[in-house]
C-alpha positions as CSV (number, residue, x, y, z in Angstrom):
1,M,19.1,4.8,-58.5
2,S,20.3,4.7,-54.9
3,R,21.3,8.4,-55.2
4,D,17.8,9.3,-56.2
5,L,16.1,7.7,-53.2
6,P,17.2,10.3,-50.6
7,T,16.3,13.1,-52.9
8,K,12.8,11.6,-53.5
9,L,12.4,11.0,-49.7
10,V,13.0,14.7,-49.1
11,F,11.6,16.3,-52.2
12,Y,8.2,14.6,-52.6
13,P,7.0,15.2,-49.0
14,L,8.2,18.8,-49.3
15,L,6.4,19.3,-52.6
16,A,3.2,17.8,-51.1
17,A,3.5,20.1,-48.1
18,M,4.0,23.2,-50.3
19,T,1.0,22.2,-52.4
20,L,-1.2,21.7,-49.3
21,V,-0.1,25.0,-47.7
22,R,-1.5,26.9,-50.7
23,K,-5.0,25.4,-50.3
24,P,-7.4,27.3,-48.1
25,L,-9.1,24.0,-47.1
26,F,-5.8,22.9,-45.5
27,W,-5.7,26.0,-43.3
28,L,-9.4,25.5,-42.5
29,A,-8.7,21.9,-41.3
30,I,-5.8,23.1,-39.2
31,V,-7.8,25.9,-37.5
32,L,-10.7,23.5,-36.9
33,G,-8.5,20.9,-35.5
34,C,-6.8,23.4,-33.1
35,A,-10.3,24.7,-32.0
36,I,-11.5,21.2,-31.3
37,W,-8.4,20.4,-29.3
38,W,-8.7,23.7,-27.3
39,F,-12.3,23.0,-26.4
40,Q,-11.6,19.4,-25.3
41,Q,-8.7,20.7,-23.0
42,R,-11.0,23.3,-21.6
43,E,-13.8,20.8,-20.9
44,Q,-11.3,18.5,-19.3
45,A,-10.0,21.2,-17.0
46,E,-13.5,22.2,-16.0
47,A,-14.3,18.5,-15.2
48,I,-11.2,18.3,-13.0
49,E,-12.1,21.5,-11.2
50,D,-15.7,20.2,-10.6
51,S,-14.4,16.9,-9.2
52,H,-12.0,18.7,-6.9
53,A,-14.8,21.0,-5.7
54,L,-17.1,17.9,-5.1
55,M,-14.3,16.1,-3.3
56,E,-13.7,19.1,-1.0
57,E,-17.4,19.5,-0.3
58,T,-17.8,15.7,0.4
59,I,-14.7,15.7,2.7
60,S,-15.9,18.7,4.7
61,Q,-19.4,17.2,5.2
62,T,-18.4,13.7,6.1
63,P,-18.2,13.2,9.8
64,M,-14.9,11.8,11.0
65,P,-15.2,8.8,13.2
66,L,-13.6,8.9,16.6
67,I,-10.4,7.0,16.6
68,E,-10.2,4.6,19.5
69,A,-7.2,2.6,20.7
70,V,-7.0,-0.8,19.3
71,A,-7.8,-3.4,21.9
72,T,-4.6,-4.9,23.2
73,P,-4.3,-8.4,24.6
74,A,-4.6,-8.6,28.4
75,I,-1.3,-8.8,30.1
76,P,-1.7,-10.9,33.2
77,G,-2.1,-8.7,36.3
78,V,-2.6,-5.5,34.3
79,P,-6.1,-4.2,33.5
80,V,-6.6,-3.0,29.9
81,K,-9.0,-0.3,31.1
82,E,-9.9,1.0,34.5
83,G,-12.4,-1.4,36.1
84,D,-11.4,-4.4,33.9
85,S,-10.5,-7.7,35.4
86,T,-6.8,-8.4,35.8
87,E,-7.4,-12.1,35.2
88,A,-5.1,-13.7,32.7
89,K,-6.7,-14.5,29.3
90,E,-5.6,-16.4,26.3
91,F,-4.1,-14.2,23.6
92,T,-1.9,-14.1,20.5
93,F,1.2,-12.0,20.4
94,P,1.1,-9.1,17.9
95,P,2.3,-9.9,14.4
96,D,5.2,-7.4,14.5
97,F,6.6,-9.0,17.6
98,T,6.2,-12.5,16.2
99,E,7.9,-11.5,12.9
100,A,10.8,-9.9,14.8
101,V,11.3,-13.0,17.0
102,L,11.2,-15.4,14.0
103,A,13.6,-13.2,12.0
104,R,16.0,-13.1,14.9
105,F,15.8,-16.8,15.3
106,R,16.4,-17.4,11.5
107,M,19.5,-15.1,11.6
108,Q,20.9,-16.8,14.7
109,E,20.2,-20.4,13.9
110,K,20.0,-20.3,10.1
111,R,16.8,-22.3,10.0
112,E,13.1,-22.1,10.8
113,T,11.8,-22.8,14.3
114,T,9.2,-25.5,15.0
115,S,8.3,-24.9,18.7
116,W,8.3,-22.4,21.6
117,E,11.0,-24.4,23.3
118,E,13.4,-23.8,20.5
119,L,12.8,-20.1,20.7
120,R,13.2,-20.1,24.5
121,T,16.4,-22.2,24.6
122,S,18.0,-20.2,21.8
123,G,17.6,-17.0,23.9
124,V,15.6,-15.1,21.3
125,V,12.7,-14.6,23.7
126,S,14.7,-14.2,26.8
127,N,13.0,-10.9,27.7
128,V,9.5,-12.4,27.6
129,P,8.3,-13.0,31.1
130,A,7.2,-16.5,32.1
131,P,3.5,-17.2,31.5
132,P,1.2,-17.0,34.6
133,V,0.2,-20.2,36.4
134,G,-2.1,-22.4,34.3
135,F,-0.9,-20.9,31.0
136,K,1.8,-21.8,28.5
137,F,3.4,-20.2,25.4
138,V,2.9,-22.1,22.2
139,F,4.3,-21.5,18.7
140,D,2.1,-22.6,15.8
141,A,4.5,-23.2,13.0
142,E,1.8,-23.7,10.4
143,F,0.4,-20.2,10.8
144,G,3.4,-18.5,12.4
145,L,1.6,-17.5,15.6
146,L,2.9,-17.1,19.1
147,E,0.1,-17.6,21.6
148,M,-0.5,-17.9,25.3
149,V,-3.0,-20.6,25.9
150,R,-4.4,-22.4,28.9
151,E,-2.7,-25.7,29.9
């Protein structure tokens, strides 16, 4: 019986296929299926072309806004724009700078920092100039922010 199983698995599907091939209805179903598939592919391609054309039309008609420089924090004694005051203001250091300082401290000390004093004494921020008179640097460990605030 086990020898008959492979023969049946091959022979019966082959016999069924040969029987179907001789029927005109089988070929009609194949042709109809191919036609439906072809029309769907054609409609899909046209829809894609239409969406590309619409996108190109929309992009060319949309006015591009002028790109202006992002406002940078005021550095004491240096005006941001001509005519601006050179008075020192409170500001937060840029996130990239803060992340770099904290990563350097972590690598050097193998722990997290809790204050500006730790950053200063470790030498991680040795290139940062002293704050102007009436201001101090503060590290907010909860939010991970380096700030210059009024004393």
